[in-house]
C-alpha positions as CSV (number, residue, x, y, z in Angstrom):
1,M,71.2,170.2,53.3
2,S,69.3,168.1,50.7
3,E,68.8,169.3,47.1
4,E,65.0,169.4,47.9
5,Q,65.7,171.7,50.8
6,K,67.8,174.0,48.6
7,Q,65.1,174.2,46.0
8,A,62.2,174.7,48.3
9,D,60.9,178.3,48.5
10,N,57.8,177.9,50.6
11,R,58.8,179.5,53.9
12,A,57.6,182.9,55.0
13,R,60.4,185.4,54.9
14,A,61.1,188.9,56.1
15,T,61.0,190.5,52.7
16,T,60.7,194.2,53.2
17,D,63.4,196.6,54.2
18,E,61.1,198.1,56.8
19,L,60.6,194.8,58.5
20,R,64.3,193.9,58.4
21,A,65.1,197.3,60.0
22,F,62.4,196.8,62.7
23,I,63.6,193.3,63.6
24,R,67.1,194.6,64.1
25,E,66.2,197.3,66.6
26,D,66.1,197.4,70.4
27,W,67.8,194.3,71.7
28,A,69.4,194.2,75.2
29,P,73.1,193.3,75.3
30,R,73.7,189.6,75.2
31,R,75.1,187.8,78.2
32,P,78.2,185.6,77.7
33,T,77.5,181.9,77.5
34,A,80.7,181.0,79.4
35,E,81.9,182.5,82.6
36,A,84.9,180.2,83.2
37,A,86.7,177.3,81.7
38,A,84.6,174.1,81.5
39,P,85.6,171.1,83.7
40,A,86.4,169.2,80.5
41,A,88.8,171.8,79.2
42,A,91.9,170.7,81.1
43,P,91.5,166.9,80.4
44,A,90.8,167.6,76.7
45,A,94.0,169.8,76.5
46,A,96.0,166.9,78.1
47,R,94.6,164.5,75.4
48,R,95.5,166.9,72.7
49,A,99.1,167.1,74.0
50,V,99.4,163.3,73.7
51,L,98.2,163.5,70.1
52,S,100.5,166.4,69.4
53,A,103.5,164.5,70.6
54,A,102.6,161.6,68.3
55,Y,102.4,163.8,65.2
56,P,105.1,166.5,65.3
57,K,105.1,169.1,62.6
58,Q,101.8,167.8,61.1
59,R,98.5,169.5,60.8
60,L,95.7,167.5,62.4
61,V,92.0,168.1,61.4
62,V,89.1,166.7,63.5
63,P,85.6,167.7,62.4
64,A,82.6,167.6,64.6
65,G,80.4,166.8,61.6
66,G,77.4,168.6,60.3
67,L,73.6,168.4,60.7
68,K,71.9,165.5,59.0
69,V,68.5,165.7,57.4
70,R,65.8,163.6,59.0
71,S,62.9,164.5,56.8
72,N,62.6,167.4,54.4
73,D,63.6,170.5,56.4
74,T,63.9,168.7,59.7
75,D,67.3,167.6,61.0
76,Y,68.3,164.8,63.4
77,V,69.4,166.0,66.8
78,F,73.1,166.7,66.4
79,R,75.8,164.7,68.1
80,P,79.4,165.6,67.5
81,H,81.8,163.0,66.2
82,T,83.4,161.0,69.1
83,A,87.0,162.1,68.2
84,F,86.0,165.7,68.2
85,A,84.2,165.4,71.6
86,Y,87.2,163.6,73.1
87,L,89.7,166.2,72.0
88,T,87.6,169.4,72.7
89,G,85.4,168.4,75.7
90,L,82.3,169.5,73.8
91,G,79.3,167.2,74.2
92,A,75.5,167.3,74.0
93,D,74.5,168.9,70.6
94,R,77.6,171.2,70.3
95,E,78.8,172.5,67.7
96,P,77.6,171.5,64.2
97,D,80.1,172.2,61.4
98,A,82.9,173.0,63.9
99,V,86.4,171.6,63.2
100,L,89.3,171.3,65.6
101,V,92.7,171.9,64.0
102,L,96.0,171.2,65.7
103,E,98.3,173.7,64.0
104,P,102.0,172.8,64.2
105,L,104.2,175.4,65.8
106,D,107.7,176.3,64.6
107,D,109.2,175.6,68.1
108,G,107.3,172.3,68.5
109,G,103.9,171.3,69.7
110,H,100.6,172.5,68.3
111,E,98.2,175.3,68.7
112,A,94.6,174.1,69.1
113,V,92.3,176.1,66.9
114,L,88.5,175.6,66.9
115,Y,86.9,176.7,63.7
116,F,83.1,177.1,64.2
117,R,80.0,179.1,63.4
118,P,79.9,181.8,66.1
119,L,76.9,183.8,67.1
120,A,75.7,186.0,64.2
121,E,75.2,189.7,64.7
122,R,71.6,190.9,65.1
123,H,71.8,193.0,62.0
124,S,72.5,189.9,59.9
125,D,69.8,188.0,58.0
126,E,71.0,184.8,59.6
127,F,69.8,186.2,63.0
128,F,66.1,186.0,62.1
129,A,65.8,184.4,58.7
130,D,68.0,181.2,58.8
131,A,65.8,178.4,60.1
132,R,68.7,176.0,60.4
133,Y,71.2,178.2,62.2
134,G,69.5,181.4,63.1
135,E,69.1,182.5,66.7
136,F,65.4,183.2,66.3
137,W,64.9,179.6,65.3
138,V,67.4,177.4,67.2
139,G,68.7,179.7,69.9
140,A,72.0,181.6,70.5
141,R,75.4,180.1,69.8
142,P,78.5,181.1,71.7
143,S,80.7,183.9,70.5
144,I,84.4,183.4,69.7
145,E,85.2,184.9,73.1
146,D,82.9,182.5,74.8
147,V,84.5,179.4,73.2
148,E,88.0,180.6,74.0
149,L,87.2,181.1,77.6
150,E,85.2,177.8,77.9
151,L,87.7,175.5,76.2
152,G,91.0,177.3,76.6
153,L,92.0,177.3,72.9
154,T,92.0,179.6,70.0
155,A,88.6,180.1,68.2
156,R,88.0,181.3,64.6
157,H,85.1,181.5,62.2
158,V,84.6,178.4,60.2
159,D,84.6,180.3,56.9
160,G,88.4,180.4,57.1
161,L,88.8,176.7,57.6
162,V,89.6,175.3,54.2
163,D,92.2,177.9,53.3
164,A,93.9,177.5,56.7
165,V,94.1,173.7,56.4
166,A,95.3,173.5,52.8
167,K,97.5,176.6,52.5
168,D,100.8,174.7,52.4
169,A,99.7,171.1,52.1
170,G,102.7,170.3,49.8
171,E,105.1,171.2,52.6
172,V,103.1,170.3,55.8
173,A,101.5,166.9,56.2
174,V,97.8,167.3,56.8
175,R,95.7,164.5,58.3
176,V,91.9,164.5,58.6
177,V,89.5,162.3,60.6
178,R,87.7,161.4,57.4
179,D,84.5,159.8,58.6
180,A,83.4,162.7,60.7
181,D,82.2,164.8,57.8
182,A,82.3,163.2,54.3
183,E,81.4,166.4,52.5
184,L,84.1,168.4,54.2
185,T,86.6,165.7,53.7
186,A,86.0,165.8,49.9
187,R,86.5,169.6,49.9
188,L,89.7,169.3,52.0
189,D,91.0,166.5,49.7
190,A,90.6,168.7,46.7
191,A,92.2,171.7,48.5
192,R,95.1,169.6,49.7
193,V,95.9,168.3,46.3
194,A,95.5,171.8,44.7
195,N,98.0,173.1,47.2
196,G,100.6,170.5,46.5
197,A,99.8,167.4,48.5
198,A,100.1,164.0,46.7
199,E,96.6,162.5,46.2
200,E,98.0,159.0,46.7
201,G,98.2,158.0,50.3
202,L,95.8,160.6,51.7
203,Q,93.3,157.9,52.8
204,E,95.9,155.8,54.5
205,S,97.5,158.8,56.3
206,D,94.1,160.0,57.5
207,D,93.0,156.5,58.6
208,A,96.1,156.3,60.8
209,L,95.0,159.4,62.7
210,A,91.5,158.1,63.3
211,H,93.0,154.8,64.5
212,E,95.4,156.7,66.9
213,V,92.5,158.7,68.5
214,S,90.4,155.5,68.9
215,L,93.3,153.8,70.6
216,M,93.9,156.7,73.0
217,R,90.5,156.1,74.4
218,L,91.2,152.6,75.7
219,C,92.3,153.9,79.1
220,K,90.1,156.6,80.7
221,D,91.4,159.6,82.6
222,E,90.0,160.7,85.9
223,H,87.5,163.1,84.3
224,E,86.2,160.3,82.0
225,V,85.8,157.9,84.9
226,E,83.8,160.6,86.8
227,Q,81.5,161.0,83.7
228,M,81.1,157.2,83.6
229,R,80.1,157.1,87.2
230,A,77.5,159.8,86.5
231,A,76.1,157.9,83.5
232,V,75.8,154.7,85.7
233,A,74.1,156.6,88.5
234,A,71.6,158.1,86.1
235,T,71.0,154.7,84.5
236,H,70.4,153.2,88.0
237,E,67.6,155.8,88.4
238,G,66.2,154.9,85.0
239,F,66.0,151.2,85.9
240,E,64.2,151.9,89.2
241,A,61.7,154.0,87.3
242,M,61.1,151.1,85.0
243,I,60.7,148.7,87.9
244,A,58.2,151.1,89.5
245,A,56.3,151.2,86.1
246,L,56.1,147.5,85.5
247,P,52.5,147.1,86.8
248,E,51.4,149.9,84.6
249,A,53.3,148.4,81.6
250,V,51.4,145.2,82.1
251,A,48.0,147.0,82.5
252,T,48.4,149.6,79.8
253,G,49.3,147.3,76.9
254,R,52.3,147.6,74.5
255,G,54.3,147.4,77.7
256,E,57.7,147.2,76.1
257,R,57.2,150.7,74.7
258,W,56.0,151.9,78.1
259,L,59.2,150.8,79.7
260,E,61.3,152.2,76.9
261,G,59.6,155.6,77.3
262,T,59.9,155.5,81.1
263,F,63.7,155.0,80.8
264,G,63.9,157.7,78.0
265,L,62.3,160.2,80.3
266,T,65.0,159.7,82.9
267,A,67.7,159.6,80.3
268,R,66.6,162.9,78.8
269,H,66.2,164.5,82.2
270,R,69.4,163.3,83.8
271,G,71.6,163.4,80.7
272,N,71.7,164.0,77.0
273,G,69.5,161.0,76.3
274,V,69.9,157.3,75.8
275,G,73.4,156.1,74.8
276,Y,71.9,153.6,72.3
277,D,68.4,152.3,71.4
278,S,67.1,150.6,74.6
279,I,66.2,147.0,74.5
280,C,63.0,146.2,76.5
281,A,62.4,142.6,75.6
282,A,59.6,140.7,77.4
283,G,59.2,136.9,77.1
284,D,60.6,135.3,74.0
285,H,61.7,138.7,72.6
286,A,64.6,138.5,75.0
287,N,66.0,135.8,72.8
288,T,66.4,138.3,69.9
289,L,69.7,139.9,70.9
290,H,69.1,143.3,69.4
291,W,65.3,143.6,70.0
292,I,64.8,147.3,69.7
293,K,61.3,147.3,68.2
294,N,59.9,147.2,71.8
295,S,56.5,146.7,70.4
296,G,55.4,143.8,72.5
297,E,53.2,143.2,75.5
298,V,54.6,142.6,79.0
299,H,52.9,139.8,80.9
300,E,53.0,138.6,84.5
301,G,54.9,135.4,84.9
302,E,57.4,136.3,82.2
303,L,60.9,137.9,82.4
304,V,61.7,141.2,80.8
305,L,65.3,141.8,79.6
306,I,66.2,145.5,79.7
307,D,69.5,146.6,78.2
308,A,69.8,150.4,78.5
309,G,72.2,153.2,79.3
310,V,72.0,156.9,79.9
311,E,74.3,159.1,77.9
312,V,75.3,162.2,80.0
313,D,75.8,165.6,78.5
314,S,79.5,164.9,78.0
315,L,78.4,162.0,75.8
316,Y,79.8,159.2,78.0
317,T,77.4,156.4,78.3
318,A,76.5,153.5,80.6
319,D,75.5,150.1,79.3
320,I,73.7,148.0,81.8
321,T,71.4,144.9,81.5
322,R,69.1,143.5,84.1
323,T,66.6,140.6,83.5
324,L,63.6,141.1,85.8
325,P,60.6,138.9,86.7
326,V,57.7,141.0,85.7
327,D,55.6,140.1,88.8
328,G,58.7,140.3,91.1
329,T,59.4,136.6,91.6
330,F,61.4,134.2,89.5
331,T,59.8,130.8,88.6
332,D,62.0,127.8,89.3
333,A,63.0,127.5,85.7
334,Q,63.7,131.2,85.3
335,R,65.8,131.1,88.4
336,E,67.8,128.1,87.2
337,V,68.8,129.9,84.0
338,Y,69.3,133.2,85.8
339,E,71.7,131.8,88.4
340,A,73.7,130.1,85.7
341,V,74.2,133.4,83.9
342,H,75.0,135.1,87.3
343,A,77.7,132.5,88.0
344,A,79.1,133.1,84.5
345,Q,79.2,136.9,85.1
346,E,80.9,136.4,88.5
347,A,83.6,134.4,86.7
348,G,84.0,137.0,84.0
349,M,84.4,139.8,86.6
350,A,87.0,137.8,88.5
351,A,89.1,137.8,85.3
352,V,89.0,141.6,85.0
353,R,92.4,142.5,86.5
354,P,95.6,144.0,85.2
355,G,97.9,141.6,83.4
356,N,95.0,139.4,82.1
357,K,94.0,139.7,78.5
358,F,90.8,141.2,77.4
359,S,89.8,137.9,75.9
360,D,90.3,136.2,79.3
361,V,87.0,137.8,80.5
362,H,85.0,136.0,77.8
363,A,86.9,132.8,78.3
364,A,86.1,132.7,82.0
365,A,82.5,133.5,81.6
366,I,81.8,131.2,78.7
367,R,83.4,128.2,80.5
368,V,80.8,128.5,83.2
369,I,78.1,128.8,80.5
370,A,79.4,125.6,78.8
371,E,79.6,123.8,82.2
372,H,75.9,124.5,82.9
373,L,74.9,123.5,79.4
374,H,76.8,120.2,79.8
375,A,75.3,119.6,83.2
376,W,71.8,120.1,81.7
377,G,72.6,117.5,78.9
378,L,72.3,120.0,76.1
379,L,75.6,119.4,74.4
380,P,75.8,116.6,71.8
381,E,76.3,113.1,73.2
382,G,79.9,112.5,74.0
383,I,80.9,116.2,73.9
384,S,82.7,117.4,77.0
385,V,83.1,120.9,78.3
386,E,86.6,121.0,76.8
387,D,85.4,119.6,73.5
388,T,82.8,122.4,73.1
389,L,85.3,125.1,74.1
390,D,87.6,123.9,71.3
391,K,87.5,126.9,68.9
392,E,88.4,124.7,65.8
393,H,85.9,121.9,66.2
394,G,83.6,122.7,69.0
395,Q,81.6,125.8,70.0
396,Y,78.3,123.9,70.4
397,H,77.5,126.1,73.4
398,R,77.2,129.1,71.2
399,R,73.8,128.0,70.1
400,W,72.6,129.5,73.4
401,M,75.1,132.3,73.8
402,V,76.3,133.6,70.5
403,H,77.7,137.0,71.5
404,G,80.9,138.0,73.3
405,T,81.0,138.8,77.0
406,S,82.7,142.2,77.0
407,H,83.5,145.4,75.1
408,H,85.1,148.7,75.9
409,L,82.8,151.5,77.0
410,G,83.0,155.3,77.0
411,L,82.0,158.0,74.5
412,D,80.7,155.2,72.3
413,V,78.8,152.3,73.7
414,H,81.2,150.0,71.8
415,D,84.2,152.2,72.4
416,C,87.6,152.2,70.6
417,A,86.2,150.4,67.6
418,L,89.1,151.2,65.3
419,A,91.6,149.3,67.5
420,T,92.9,146.2,65.8
421,R,92.2,142.7,67.2
422,E,95.7,142.6,68.7
423,E,95.1,146.0,70.4
424,Y,91.7,145.0,71.6
425,M,90.9,141.3,72.0
426,D,94.5,140.2,72.6
427,A,95.5,143.2,74.6
428,E,96.5,143.3,78.3
429,L,94.0,144.9,80.6
430,K,95.3,148.1,82.2
431,P,94.1,150.4,84.9
432,G,91.6,153.0,83.6
433,M,90.0,150.7,81.1
434,V,86.2,150.5,81.4
435,L,84.5,147.3,80.2
436,T,81.2,145.6,80.2
437,V,80.8,142.1,81.5
438,E,77.6,140.6,80.0
439,P,77.1,136.9,79.6
440,G,73.7,135.5,78.7
441,L,71.6,132.4,77.9
442,Y,68.9,132.4,75.3
443,F,66.4,129.6,74.8
444,K,64.1,130.5,71.9
445,A,60.5,129.4,72.3
446,D,60.8,127.1,69.2
447,D,64.2,125.6,70.1
448,L,63.5,121.9,70.3
449,K,67.0,121.2,71.6
450,A,66.2,123.2,74.7
451,P,64.4,121.7,77.7
452,E,60.7,122.6,77.5
453,R,60.9,124.3,80.9
454,F,63.6,126.7,79.5
455,R,61.9,127.6,76.1
456,G,61.1,131.3,75.8
457,I,63.5,132.3,78.6
458,G,66.3,134.7,77.8
459,V,68.6,136.1,80.4
460,R,71.5,138.6,80.3
461,I,73.2,140.4,83.2
462,E,75.5,143.3,82.3
463,D,77.6,145.6,84.4
464,D,80.2,148.3,83.8
465,V,83.5,147.6,85.3
466,L,86.6,149.8,85.8
467,V,90.0,148.1,85.8
468,T,92.0,149.2,88.9
469,E,95.6,148.7,90.0
470,D,94.8,145.4,91.7
471,G,91.6,144.2,90.1
472,C,88.4,145.9,89.2
473,E,85.5,148.0,90.5
474,N,82.0,147.3,89.4
475,L,80.7,150.8,88.7
476,S,77.1,149.5,88.7
477,A,77.4,147.5,91.9
478,A,74.6,149.4,93.5
479,M,72.2,147.7,91.1
480,P,71.4,144.2,92.5
481,R,72.3,141.2,90.4
482,G,71.7,138.0,92.4
483,A,68.3,136.5,92.0
484,D,67.3,137.0,95.7
485,E,68.7,140.5,95.6
486,V,66.8,141.4,92.4
487,E,63.5,140.2,94.0
488,A,64.1,142.3,97.1
489,W,65.1,145.3,95.0
490,M,61.9,145.1,93.0
491,A,59.8,144.7,96.2
492,R,61.5,147.8,97.7
493,V,61.1,150.0,94.6
494,Q,57.5,149.0,94.2
495,G,56.7,149.4,97.9
496,R,55.7,145.8,98.4
């Protein structure tokens, strides 16, 4: 809470004893929020067991993070830290200020303890007077019994957290995922040092824990893959809603926002929301790689590049891009660029198989991009495809495709970000990894090196791919990609 919030005293309050007593009276018994273990409970327990084995006799602390002020006394919608969601199975907006502690046991292993803010009793002031946490204001939270049943772990009140974590920090190594909650980390640092831990080395020790949890997420378990499939299916619905809305986006004005809002409605209805800010880039805006302003018009005869993904309630997200002809038919020049990108994507997908390196996906796709640019005569005179692919002295093709072709996908849209280059770019692909494959070509309207017929055309095609035992599965295969198939898809959705 900001200092301004703490100092403000302009809210109406229940100030009389009579009103307090009246508010506390005559409430029906509450119903439990959980009736059985959640589907995510067992997979999360299995992940904790892996982490437990990696850190015997050490206390591991994984905060969810706290509420963040958006403006004055209004908070942003809460999203738990990724490591917390991964190891507890909690998603959506659950549970601000909670902290997972893996407490080492004398006979080996760890006890999983969730410290959180449980449902307050109705005789408490919090129940009716706390606008940030109170049940009157933001709804009921689960009880300790609810959380233990839902997640299959031990639950305790968060007020006991700091003492429990730091009680013997001079004897037991304590590691904290630091970036989840900076304020809590500072308190825990002070408490650890006060209880005997050496201040030197805390940061490095903690960073190693965060790195380990990030690395664990490279290969998805069956539950995670199921969630990814759900996110892709919801995203498919969102794209079809945008295709159906294209005529209205043209007619209404500010059409990029119309498409963004249309997708957001589906995302919010079918999941937790969008997994990242949607890109709805019409015309030359498609050549700005991270165009999230979405403030432009959508015109017939142009392309619209839409990069969007639904984040389901478990927080797993899809990440899919389609480039669509606004009026349903590609022009000759648009098709020429589109088919080059599609060929590059096909090459990248063919490289997604166990035993290949992650970097092989980009290498396969970018070679096709370079071949097309060479055939169009866009590379400098005398420069061959091999010359431009030379990483030391070439790379001319990157003028028209500056980004990489792939990234890991999961709880974060750019998942496993703490993995090192060796563990990520140079790593061998393994079954269970989920990647994007997303080449593109971008010819800005004022690019005088581009053929005039291509200027203002930007194309990207992106799909979400699961590495299997003998190759890969395109999770978003139901969403057409070829130029002819895209035109037929749009005609079907729009009833033409």
